[in-house]
C-alpha positions in Angstrom: 26.3 -125.9 -68.7 23.8 -125.1 -71.4 22.3 -121.9 -69.9 19.4 -120.9 -67.8 16.5 -123.3 -67.4 13.2 -121.5 -67.2 10.7 -122.4 -64.4 8.1 -119.8 -65.3 5.7 -121.4 -67.7 6.0 -124.9 -66.3 3.5 -127.0 -64.3 5.7 -127.5 -61.3 4.2 -129.2 -58.2 2.5 -126.9 -55.7 4.7 -125.9 -52.8 1.9 -126.7 -50.4 0.8 -129.9 -52.0 2.3 -132.3 -49.5 1.2 -130.4 -46.4 -2.3 -130.2 -47.6 -2.8 -133.8 -48.9 -1.3 -135.2 -45.7 -3.4 -133.0 -43.4 -0.3 -131.3 -42.0 -1.2 -127.8 -43.1 -2.2 -125.8 -40.1 -5.4 -123.7 -40.4 -6.7 -121.3 -37.9 -8.6 -123.9 -35.8 -5.6 -126.2 -35.8 -3.4 -123.4 -34.3 -5.8 -122.3 -31.6 -4.9 -123.7 -28.1 -7.6 -125.9 -26.6 -7.7 -123.7 -23.5 -9.4 -120.9 -25.5 -12.6 -119.4 -24.4 -15.5 -119.8 -26.8 -17.3 -116.8 -28.2 -20.8 -117.0 -29.8 -22.9 -114.2 -31.2 -26.6 -113.6 -30.6 -28.2 -112.7 -33.9 -31.4 -110.8 -34.3 -34.6 -112.6 -35.0 -36.3 -109.7 -36.7 -35.4 -108.0 -40.0 -35.7 -104.4 -38.9 -36.1 -102.7 -35.6 -34.6 -101.3 -32.4 -33.3 -103.2 -29.4 -35.2 -101.9 -26.4 -33.6 -104.0 -23.7 -31.4 -107.1 -23.3 -31.8 -109.3 -20.2 -28.6 -111.3 -19.5 -29.2 -112.4 -15.9 -30.1 -116.0 -16.7 -27.3 -116.3 -19.2 -24.7 -115.0 -16.8 -25.8 -117.5 -14.1 -25.1 -120.6 -16.4 -22.0 -122.5 -15.2 -19.1 -121.9 -17.6 -20.3 -118.5 -18.8 -17.5 -115.9 -18.4 -18.9 -112.8 -19.9 -22.1 -111.6 -21.7 -21.7 -108.4 -23.8 -24.6 -106.6 -25.3 -25.0 -103.9 -27.9 -25.3 -101.4 -25.0 -21.8 -102.3 -23.7 -19.6 -102.0 -26.7 -17.7 -98.8 -27.7 -19.4 -96.7 -30.4 -16.6 -96.5 -32.9 -18.2 -96.8 -36.4 -15.9 -98.6 -38.8 -15.9 -99.8 -42.4 -15.5 -103.5 -43.3 -14.6 -103.6 -47.0 -11.2 -105.0 -47.8 -10.0 -101.9 -49.7 -6.8 -100.0 -49.4 -7.2 -97.1 -47.0 -7.2 -93.6 -48.4 -6.0 -90.5 -46.5 -8.7 -88.6 -48.4 -12.1 -88.9 -46.5 -14.1 -88.8 -49.8 -12.4 -91.9 -50.9 -12.8 -93.9 -47.7 -15.2 -96.8 -47.3 -18.5 -96.1 -45.5 -18.1 -96.6 -41.8 -21.5 -97.9 -40.8 -20.8 -100.9 -38.6 -20.5 -101.3 -34.8 -19.2 -104.3 -32.9 -22.8 -105.0 -31.8 -25.8 -102.9 -32.7 -29.0 -101.8 -31.1 -30.5 -100.8 -34.5 -31.2 -104.1 -36.3 -31.2 -103.9 -40.1 -31.5 -107.6 -41.2 -32.5 -111.0 -39.8 -29.1 -112.2 -38.4 -27.7 -108.8 -37.3 -25.4 -108.8 -34.3 -27.0 -107.9 -31.0 -25.0 -109.6 -28.2 -22.1 -111.9 -27.6 -21.2 -114.6 -25.0 -17.8 -115.7 -23.9 -17.8 -119.1 -22.2 -15.4 -121.9 -21.2 -16.9 -124.3 -23.7 -19.4 -124.6 -26.6 -22.2 -126.0 -24.5 -22.2 -123.2 -22.0 -22.0 -120.6 -24.8 -24.9 -122.1 -26.7 -27.0 -122.4 -23.5 -26.3 -118.7 -22.7 -27.4 -117.6 -26.1 -30.7 -119.3 -25.6 -31.1 -117.7 -22.2 -30.7 -114.1 -23.3 -33.9 -112.3 -23.6 -34.1 -109.4 -26.1 -37.0 -107.0 -26.4 -37.4 -105.4 -29.8 -39.4 -102.6 -31.2 -40.1 -103.9 -34.7 -40.2 -101.7 -37.8 -41.4 -102.4 -41.3 -38.8 -103.9 -43.6 -38.2 -104.2 -47.3 -36.5 -107.0 -49.3 -36.8 -105.9 -52.9 -34.3 -103.5 -54.3 -36.7 -101.3 -56.3 -39.3 -101.3 -53.6 -36.7 -100.0 -51.3 -36.2 -97.0 -53.5 -39.9 -95.9 -53.2 -40.9 -92.9 -51.2 -42.9 -94.9 -48.7 -40.3 -97.6 -48.2 -38.8 -98.1 -44.6 -35.7 -96.0 -44.2 -32.8 -98.3 -43.3 -30.1 -95.7 -42.7 -31.2 -92.2 -41.8 -28.5 -90.5 -43.9 -29.3 -92.3 -47.1 -32.6 -91.0 -48.5 -34.5 -93.5 -50.7 -32.1 -96.1 -49.3 -29.7 -95.3 -52.1 -26.1 -95.9 -51.0 -24.8 -94.4 -54.2 -25.8 -93.6 -57.8 -23.3 -93.1 -60.6 -23.9 -92.4 -64.3 -22.4 -92.9 -67.7 -23.1 -90.3 -70.4 -21.2 -90.9 -73.6 -22.5 -89.2 -76.8 -26.2 -88.3 -77.0 -28.4 -91.3 -76.4 -31.7 -89.4 -76.8 -30.8 -88.0 -80.2 -29.1 -91.2 -81.5 -32.1 -93.4 -80.8 -34.1 -91.3 -83.2 -32.1 -92.4 -86.2 -34.5 -93.9 -88.9 -34.7 -97.6 -89.3 -33.5 -98.7 -85.9 -34.7 -101.8 -84.1 -35.3 -101.5 -80.4 -34.4 -104.5 -78.2 -35.3 -104.2 -74.5 -34.9 -106.6 -71.5 -34.9 -106.9 -67.8 -32.3 -109.4 -66.3 -32.1 -110.7 -62.7 -29.3 -112.3 -60.9 -29.7 -113.9 -57.5 -28.2 -113.6 -54.0 -25.7 -116.4 -53.6 -23.1 -117.3 -51.0 -19.4 -118.2 -51.4 -19.6 -121.6 -49.7 -15.9 -121.9 -49.0 -15.1 -125.1 -47.1 -13.7 -123.3 -44.1 -16.3 -121.1 -42.4 -15.0 -117.8 -41.1 -13.0 -118.3 -37.9 -10.6 -116.2 -35.8 -9.1 -116.1 -32.3 -7.6 -113.2 -30.3 -5.5 -112.7 -27.2 -3.5 -109.9 -25.7 0.3 -110.0 -25.5 2.5 -107.2 -24.0 -0.4 -104.7 -24.1 -1.2 -105.4 -27.7 -4.0 -107.4 -29.3 -3.1 -110.4 -31.5 -5.7 -111.7 -34.0 -5.2 -114.9 -35.9 -7.8 -115.0 -38.7 -8.8 -116.8 -41.8 -8.6 -113.6 -43.8 -7.5 -112.7 -47.3 -6.4 -109.2 -46.2 -4.2 -109.3 -43.0 -2.8 -105.8 -43.3 -6.2 -104.3 -44.0 -7.6 -106.3 -41.1 -5.0 -104.8 -38.8 -6.2 -101.3 -39.7 -9.9 -102.0 -39.3 -9.5 -103.8 -35.9 -7.7 -100.7 -34.7 -10.5 -98.4 -36.1 -13.2 -100.6 -34.5 -11.6 -100.6 -31.1 -10.4 -97.0 -31.2 -6.8 -98.0 -30.6 -3.6 -97.2 -32.5 -3.2 -99.6 -35.5 0.3 -100.5 -34.3 -1.3 -102.0 -31.2 -2.8 -104.7 -33.4 -1.0 -107.7 -34.8 -2.8 -109.9 -37.4 -1.6 -113.4 -38.4 -3.0 -115.3 -41.4 -2.4 -119.0 -41.5 -3.5 -121.4 -44.3 -7.1 -120.6 -45.5 -9.8 -123.0 -46.6 -11.1 -120.7 -49.3 -12.4 -117.2 -49.3 -13.7 -116.1 -52.7 -14.1 -112.6 -51.5 -16.1 -113.2 -48.3 -12.9 -113.0 -46.4 -12.0 -109.9 -48.3 -14.3 -108.3 -45.7 -13.5 -107.8 -42.1 -16.2 -110.0 -40.5 -15.8 -110.7 -36.8 -12.1 -110.0 -36.1 -12.9 -106.7 -34.4 -15.6 -108.3 -32.1 -13.3 -111.2 -31.2 -10.5 -108.8 -30.4 -12.8 -106.7 -28.2 -14.1 -109.8 -26.4 -10.5 -110.8 -25.5 -9.9 -107.4 -24.0 -13.0 -107.6 -21.7 -11.9 -111.0 -20.3 -8.4 -109.8 -19.3 -6.7 -110.5 -22.6 -7.5 -114.2 -22.4 -7.5 -116.3 -25.6 -11.0 -116.2 -27.2 -12.0 -118.1 -30.3 -15.0 -117.1 -32.5 -16.0 -119.8 -35.0 -19.0 -119.2 -37.3 -21.4 -122.0 -38.1 -22.4 -122.6 -41.6 -25.8 -121.0 -41.0 -24.0 -117.9 -39.6 -21.7 -117.8 -42.6 -24.7 -117.8 -45.0 -26.8 -115.2 -43.2 -24.4 -113.0 -41.2 -21.2 -112.7 -43.2 -21.4 -111.6 -46.8 -23.3 -112.7 -50.0 -23.0 -111.7 -53.7 -25.1 -108.7 -54.7 -28.3 -109.6 -56.5 -28.5 -107.1 -59.4 -31.5 -106.3 -61.6 -30.5 -104.8 -64.9 -32.5 -103.1 -67.6 -31.0 -102.8 -71.0 -32.3 -101.0 -74.1 -30.4 -101.2 -77.4 -31.2 -99.4 -80.6 -29.7 -101.4 -83.4 -29.2 -100.9 -87.1 -30.3 -103.8 -89.4 -26.6 -104.7 -89.9 -26.2 -105.2 -86.1 -24.3 -102.1 -85.3 -25.4 -100.2 -82.2 -26.8 -96.6 -82.6 -27.6 -96.1 -79.0 -27.7 -98.1 -75.8 -29.0 -97.6 -72.3 -28.4 -99.5 -69.1 -29.9 -99.3 -65.6 -28.5 -101.4 -62.7 -30.2 -101.9 -59.4 -27.8 -103.5 -56.9 -29.2 -105.1 -53.7 -26.7 -104.1 -51.1 -28.4 -105.6 -48.1 -28.3 -104.0 -44.7 -24.8 -102.4 -44.6 -22.4 -100.8 -47.0 -19.5 -103.3 -47.0 -18.0 -103.1 -50.5 -21.0 -101.0 -51.5 -21.3 -99.3 -54.9 -18.0 -100.6 -56.3 -19.7 -103.8 -57.6 -22.5 -102.1 -59.5 -20.2 -99.4 -60.8 -17.7 -102.0 -62.1 -20.5 -104.0 -63.7 -21.9 -101.0 -65.5 -18.5 -99.9 -66.5 -18.2 -103.1 -68.5 -21.2 -102.2 -70.7 -19.7 -99.5 -73.0 -16.4 -101.3 -73.3 -17.3 -104.9 -74.3 -19.3 -103.7 -77.3 -18.2 -100.1 -78.0 -20.9 -97.7 -78.9 -20.7 -94.0 -79.3 -24.0 -93.2 -77.6 -24.4 -94.8 -74.2 -26.5 -93.8 -71.2 -26.1 -95.6 -67.9 -27.3 -95.4 -64.3 -26.2 -97.7 -61.5 -27.9 -97.6 -58.1 -26.7 -99.4 -55.0 -29.6 -99.7 -52.6 -30.0 -100.8 -49.0 -32.5 -103.6 -48.2 -33.2 -105.5 -45.0 -31.3 -108.6 -46.2 -27.9 -110.2 -45.6 -25.0 -107.9 -46.3 -23.6 -108.1 -49.9 -19.9 -107.8 -50.3 -17.1 -109.0 -52.6 -17.5 -112.3 -54.4 -15.5 -113.8 -57.2 -16.0 -111.6 -60.2 -16.9 -108.4 -58.3 -20.0 -107.4 -60.4 -18.9 -108.8 -63.7 -20.8 -112.1 -63.4 -24.0 -110.1 -62.9 -23.1 -107.7 -65.7 -22.1 -110.5 -68.1 -25.4 -112.4 -67.5 -27.4 -109.3 -68.3 -25.2 -108.0 -71.1 -24.5 -111.3 -72.9 -28.1 -112.5 -72.5 -29.1 -109.2 -74.1 -26.6 -109.7 -77.0 -28.3 -113.0 -77.9 -31.7 -111.2 -77.7 -30.4 -108.6 -80.1 -29.0 -111.3 -82.5 -32.4 -113.1 -82.4 -34.3 -109.9 -83.1 -32.0 -109.3 -86.1 -31.9 -112.9 -87.3 -28.1 -112.9 -87.0 -26.0 -115.7 -85.6 -25.0 -114.9 -82.0 -21.5 -116.0 -82.7 -21.2 -113.9 -85.8 -22.6 -110.9 -84.0 -19.9 -111.2 -81.3 -17.3 -111.8 -83.9 -18.1 -108.5 -85.6 -18.9 -106.2 -82.7 -16.8 -107.3 -79.6 -14.1 -105.0 -78.4 -11.5 -104.7 -81.3 -7.8 -104.9 -81.1 -6.4 -101.5 -80.2 -9.4 -100.4 -78.1 -8.3 -98.3 -75.2 -10.3 -97.3 -72.1 -10.0 -93.7 -71.2 -10.4 -94.2 -67.5 -8.3 -97.3 -66.7 -5.9 -96.7 -69.7 -6.3 -100.5 -70.4 -5.5 -101.4 -73.9 -6.6 -104.5 -75.9 -3.2 -105.2 -77.4 -4.2 -108.3 -79.4 -6.9 -109.8 -81.5 -7.9 -111.7 -78.3 -11.6 -112.2 -78.7 -11.3 -113.7 -82.2 -8.5 -115.9 -81.0 -10.5 -117.1 -78.0 -13.7 -117.6 -79.9 -12.1 -119.5 -82.7 -10.4 -121.9 -80.2 -13.7 -122.4 -78.2 -15.7 -122.9 -81.4 -13.4 -125.6 -82.7 -13.2 -127.2 -79.2 -17.0 -127.7 -78.9 -17.7 -128.2 -82.6 -20.0 -125.2 -82.6 -20.8 -124.8 -86.3 -22.0 -128.4 -86.7 -24.1 -128.4 -83.5 -25.8 -125.1 -84.3 -27.0 -126.6 -87.6 -28.0 -129.9 -86.0 -29.9 -128.2 -83.2 -31.8 -125.8 -85.3 -35.6 -126.0 -85.6 -36.2 -128.7 -83.1 -39.8 -129.5 -82.1 -39.6 -132.5 -79.7 -40.0 -132.5 -75.9 -36.3 -133.0 -75.4 -34.1 -130.5 -77.3 -30.4 -129.7 -77.4 -28.8 -126.3 -77.7 -25.5 -124.6 -77.7 -24.6 -121.1 -76.5 -21.8 -118.7 -76.3 -20.9 -115.7 -74.1 -17.9 -113.5 -73.7 -16.4 -111.3 -71.0 -13.6 -108.9 -70.0 -12.1 -108.4 -66.7 -9.6 -105.9 -65.1 -6.5 -106.8 -63.2 -6.2 -105.1 -59.9 -7.8 -101.9 -58.8 -5.7 -99.0 -60.2 -6.6 -96.2 -60.8 -9.6 -96.5 -58.4 -7.5 -97.4 -55.4 -3.9 -97.9 -54.4 -2.1 -100.8 -56.0 1.1 -101.7 -54.2 3.1 -104.8 -53.2 6.2 -105.2 -51.0 8.5 -108.2 -50.9 11.4 -109.3 -48.7 14.0 -111.9 -49.7 16.7 -113.4 -47.5 19.6 -115.6 -48.8 20.1 -118.6 -46.5 23.5 -120.4 -45.9 22.6 -123.3 -48.2 21.9 -121.0 -51.2 18.1 -121.1 -50.7 16.0 -118.1 -50.2 12.9 -117.2 -48.2 10.3 -114.9 -49.7 7.7 -112.9 -47.9 4.9 -111.0 -49.5 1.5 -109.8 -48.2 -0.3 -111.3 -51.1 -2.0 -114.3 -49.6 -2.4 -117.9 -50.5 -6.1 -118.8 -50.1 -6.0 -122.1 -51.9 -5.5 -120.9 -55.4 -1.8 -121.7 -55.7 -0.4 -118.2 -55.2 2.6 -119.4 -53.2 3.7 -121.7 -56.0 3.7 -119.0 -58.7 5.5 -116.6 -56.3 8.2 -119.2 -55.9 8.4 -119.8 -59.7 8.8 -116.1 -60.4 11.5 -115.6 -57.7 13.4 -118.6 -58.9 13.2 -117.4 -62.5 14.6 -113.9 -61.8 17.2 -115.0 -59.3 18.5 -118.0 -61.2 18.0 -120.7 -58.6 16.1 -123.9 -58.5 12.4 -123.7 -57.8 12.9 -126.1 -54.8 15.3 -123.6 -53.3 12.6 -121.0 -52.8 10.7 -121.0 -49.5 7.6 -118.8 -49.6 6.3 -117.9 -46.2 2.6 -118.8 -46.5 1.7 -117.4 -43.1 1.4 -113.6 -43.2 2.1 -111.7 -39.9 1.6 -108.0 -39.9 4.5 -107.6 -37.4 6.9 -109.3 -39.9 5.4 -109.4 -43.4 6.1 -106.4 -45.6 3.0 -104.3 -46.4 0.6 -105.3 -49.1 -3.1 -105.3 -49.5 -3.9 -109.0 -49.9 -5.9 -111.3 -52.1 -8.6 -109.7 -54.2 -9.3 -108.3 -57.7 -7.3 -111.1 -59.4 -4.3 -108.9 -58.6 -1.9 -111.2 -56.9 0.2 -112.7 -59.6 0.3 -109.4 -61.6 1.0 -107.2 -58.5 3.3 -109.5 -56.6 5.2 -110.2 -59.8 6.4 -106.6 -59.8 7.7 -106.6 -56.3 9.1 -110.1 -56.6 11.0 -109.3 -59.8 12.3 -106.0 -58.4 13.4 -107.5 -55.1 14.9 -110.6 -56.7 16.9 -108.3 -59.0 18.1 -106.3 -56.0 19.2 -109.5 -54.2 20.9 -110.8 -57.3 22.8 -107.5 -57.5 23.9 -107.9 -53.9 25.0 -111.5 -54.5 27.0 -110.5 -57.6 28.7 -107.7 -55.6 29.9 -110.4 -53.2 30.8 -112.7 -56.0 33.0 -110.0 -57.5 34.9 -109.7 -54.2 35.3 -113.5 -53.9 36.1 -114.4 -57.5 37.9 -111.3 -58.6 35.8 -111.1 -61.7 33.8 -108.0 -62.6 30.2 -108.0 -61.6 29.1 -107.4 -65.2 30.8 -110.6 -66.3 29.0 -112.8 -63.7 25.5 -114.4 -63.6 23.6 -116.9 -61.5 22.4 -120.0 -63.2 20.9 -122.9 -61.4 22.2 -121.7 -58.1 25.7 -121.3 -59.2 27.9 -118.3 -59.9 29.0 -118.5 -63.5 31.2 -116.5 -65.8 29.0 -115.2 -68.6 31.5 -115.6 -71.5 32.2 -119.3 -71.2 29.6 -120.4 -68.6 32.3 -121.6 -66.3 31.1 -122.4 -62.8 33.1 -120.3 -60.3 31.3 -121.2 -57.1 28.0 -122.4 -55.7 25.5 -119.9 -54.3 25.6 -121.9 -51.1 29.4 -121.5 -50.7 29.0 -117.8 -51.4 26.2 -117.4 -48.8 28.1 -119.3 -46.2 31.3 -117.4 -46.7 29.6 -114.0 -46.7 27.6 -114.8 -43.5 30.6 -116.1 -41.5 33.5 -114.1 -43.0 35.9 -112.6 -40.5 36.8 -109.8 -42.8 33.7 -109.0 -44.9 30.7 -110.3 -43.0 27.2 -109.5 -44.2 23.6 -110.6 -44.3 22.4 -110.9 -47.9 18.9 -109.7 -48.1 16.7 -107.4 -50.2 13.4 -105.6 -49.7 11.4 -103.3 -51.9 8.0 -101.9 -52.7 6.4 -101.5 -56.1 3.5 -99.2 -56.7 1.7 -100.1 -59.9 0.0 -97.4 -61.9 -1.2 -99.8 -64.7 -4.0 -102.2 -65.1 -4.6 -104.9 -67.7 -7.6 -106.5 -69.5 -8.2 -110.2 -69.3 -10.5 -111.7 -71.9 -12.3 -114.9 -72.7 -15.5 -116.7 -73.6 -17.6 -119.7 -72.7 -19.3 -122.2 -74.9 -22.0 -124.4 -73.3 -24.1 -127.2 -74.6 -27.4 -128.2 -72.9 -30.2 -130.7 -73.1 -33.6 -129.4 -72.2 -36.5 -131.6 -71.1 -39.4 -129.2 -71.7 -42.1 -131.3 -70.0 -39.9 -131.9 -66.9 -38.8 -128.2 -67.0 -35.2 -129.3 -66.6 -32.0 -128.2 -68.3 -28.9 -130.5 -68.1 -25.5 -129.1 -68.9 -23.8 -131.6 -71.3 -20.6 -129.9 -72.3 -18.8 -126.6 -71.3 -15.6 -125.0 -72.5 -13.9 -121.9 -71.1 -11.2 -120.1 -73.2 -9.0 -117.4 -71.6 -6.4 -114.9 -72.5 -4.8 -114.2 -69.1 -1.4 -113.4 -70.6 1.6 -115.7 -70.0 0.8 -118.7 -67.9 3.2 -119.0 -65.0 2.0 -122.5 -64.1 -0.4 -124.0 -66.8 -1.7 -126.8 -64.5 -2.6 -124.3 -61.7 -4.2 -122.0 -64.4 -6.4 -124.9 -65.6 -7.4 -125.6 -62.0 -8.4 -122.0 -61.5 -10.6 -122.2 -64.7 -12.2 -125.4 -63.5 -13.0 -123.9 -60.1 -14.5 -120.8 -61.6 -16.6 -122.8 -64.1 -18.0 -124.9 -61.2 -19.0 -121.7 -59.4 -20.5 -120.3 -62.6 -22.5 -123.5 -63.2 -24.0 -123.3 -59.7 -24.7 -119.6 -60.2 -26.5 -120.2 -63.5 -28.4 -123.4 -62.7 -29.1 -124.0 -59.0 -27.9 -121.6 -56.4 -30.1 -118.9 -54.8 -30.3 -117.7 -51.2 -34.0 -117.4 -50.3 -35.6 -115.1 -47.8 -39.0 -115.3 -46.1 -41.1 -112.4 -47.3 -43.0 -112.3 -44.0 -40.0 -112.2 -41.7 -36.9 -111.6 -43.7 -35.4 -114.8 -42.4 -33.0 -116.7 -44.7 -34.8 -120.0 -45.6 -32.0 -122.2 -47.0 -29.0 -121.1 -45.1 -27.4 -124.6 -45.0 -25.7 -126.9 -47.5 -28.7 -129.3 -47.6 -31.3 -126.8 -48.7 -29.0 -124.4 -50.6 -28.4 -126.2 -53.9 -24.7 -125.9 -54.3 -23.4 -127.3 -57.5 -21.4 -130.6 -57.1 -19.4 -132.7 -59.4 -22.5 -134.8 -60.0 -24.0 -131.7 -61.7 -21.0 -131.1 -63.9 -20.0 -132.5 -67.3 -16.2 -132.7 -67.8 -14.9 -129.1 -67.3 -12.7 -128.1 -70.2 -10.4 -125.0 -70.1 -8.1 -123.7 -72.8 -5.9 -120.6 -73.2 -4.6 -118.1 -75.7 -1.3 -116.8 -74.4 -0.6 -113.2 -75.4 2.2 -111.7 -73.3 0.8 -108.7 -71.4 3.2 -105.8 -72.0 2.4 -104.0 -68.8 3.2 -107.0 -66.6 6.5 -108.1 -65.0 6.1 -111.6 -66.2 3.6 -111.1 -69.0 0.7 -112.4 -66.9 -2.6 -110.9 -65.8 -5.9 -111.8 -64.0 -7.2 -115.3 -64.0 -8.7 -115.9 -60.5 -12.1 -114.4 -61.1 -12.5 -114.4 -64.9 -13.5 -118.1 -65.2 -16.9 -117.5 -63.4 -17.9 -114.5 -65.5 -19.4 -115.8 -68.7 -20.6 -119.3 -67.7 -24.2 -118.4 -66.7 -25.1 -116.4 -69.8 -23.6 -119.1 -72.0 -25.9 -121.7 -70.4 -28.8 -119.4 -70.7 -28.1 -118.7 -74.4 -27.8 -122.5 -75.0 -31.3 -122.9 -73.5 -32.5 -120.1 -75.8 -31.0 -121.8 -78.9 -32.6 -125.1 -77.8 -36.1 -123.8 -77.1 -36.4 -120.4 -78.6 -37.3 -119.1 -75.1 -35.3 -116.2 -73.6 -35.1 -116.7 -69.8 -33.9 -113.5 -68.1 -33.3 -114.7 -64.6 -31.0 -117.2 -62.9 -30.7 -119.8 -61.6 -32.4 -121.8 -64.4 -34.3 -124.0 -62.0 -37.4 -126.0 -63.0 -39.6 -123.4 -61.3 -38.2 -120.7 -63.6 -38.3 -122.8 -66.7 -41.9 -123.9 -66.0 -43.1 -120.3 -65.8 -41.3 -119.2 -69.0 -42.2 -122.4 -71.0 -45.9 -121.9 -70.0 -45.8 -118.2 -71.0 -44.4 -119.2 -74.4 -46.9 -122.0 -74.9 -44.4 -124.9 -74.8 -46.4 -126.6 -72.0 
């Protein structure tokens, strides 16, 4: 025996690969019994107003209709929906501004009534038969218009429609900007409202069992869901059980509690019968969650050598109608500003503002894609004003090795940015192409751009960071692992298995990760968000595996008569450390322990790890475009993402994550935008035909690469990767268009409509 074979760092096959490719994986709809009642929601057809009355008589007379519930029938327990850890301190709790159904409509698509029927046809007919009388009120769709004194007030307790306003005041901006010889660079940058477009729309079902409510949901956050369902129904949280099966994507939309509380309530009003609530694609677009559209204003006072003397940022985040994740997105985006390019004198203001639009919540990147578009576009504008290469500017002024953030305590331990940029530059042949594409004058031009980003791992110290794990040794020497961190398609279960196998000393194939979370069984954890899963679960998995290993070696000491300190587990076998002699198999040990007539025992371990650390992830994107000026069309020809996400647990899965994030970033930068009718507030393109989701036909070959710097705060040296790949794609594409045409375009997506206006303004057409 040559010693321990490492599984961490290898591209092992996904543990769920066979089930998914053969169609055997069971998603929420697959598990729901066909006898379930069907629930459908009546959404408002105005953007702002009050429900005066709801006539349900005709709907209730339709054959197959079981129950019609209106906004006047539901309990008035206000509840939050954001998938954040709960706080026992009221000041740190999420805003509780939602009801199961509402008589105060705040956006087109708000929830007014619901129908429970025996089938889809009866439910759909009943919705059409409900007659709602509204008192319409003026509405506002623009984030800065909503802040004006004469704007309609959307929530009475938020003057100026401002949900929250936070500031940054480092140094003295006003004095620093007076330094002689400074160059002022100023810009406004706009990012759009977009939707997650996960394959599986939101779906859940609920029923009552032994006096408790059971909710089966496509959610990223089962334990948080349990708490919020309890809050919404005004019942003890222990009276709620939440089960999470396989999920067909979430990207943050399912990090919100969407319709689980309503579905649970509807079950209670039909005697605890099974009720299924399945959103359509149109409902998913308009009535679940979207990404915050953020308008950003940046002013930089720059010395001729490129160093910053003073910088100012203002962010105006369009929250939509309800608080959801609220100000966390804008605050996180603004927080990136003084860190990525450190400057002694920074002034910042972030506003999160209610409008009469679809509710904005978490979406992959959590404010950083918006911040990076604004910030990295502005850096190219600064470089252009100074006549400095955008690459060289970043090389000189990006966050240096050794930089430490005073709030998060994150440290840049390595020369990461230079490593990533060098790798990306070589990969795309940046230097040659910059020279080749300089000073073009034709109607078709090529360009190359670069953008960088940083990202946090997890939510500490803003919120609780905790993970619990349970492991059980089976009779055949395999183990089962349970954690509350959820598989949502990204491959989490596979890396959990790799980490457990590595620490315990057994084969990867001998680890069975329980992919279905059940709040009655699964140990507590907060779920999938903030790119926290591998980092956070790594702590509890390593700790629990070490405990289980210790229990196993205690038993091995009894059975082999060797001291515990002289024993180890390698490849599922108990070995003697000194000469690697195999003493017995783990399977034999487990069987003997479980069935022993003299020393019987159940070998298991469970532990909780609370993390009080965070970690920076870094990277950059290089993009090459071809711009047809007369056609007002930009085509992405080549794109490269380079990441430092610490040690790669599974390189193949890591690359897949990068490709997925790049795809979302391409759509964000070039084609996607949810449009609203200015006259009614109605979403105009809430379907996958009219909403121009990026497809493989819009992509060049997606190329990802890595710089592996072992993260010292991490159990396995890894840190965030789920969200970072989307963060710097859009500004890299924008900057490539700038290099190709000389035209700075400060809003995305870069559609022909946007390009036409800017090219015309600059005299190119």
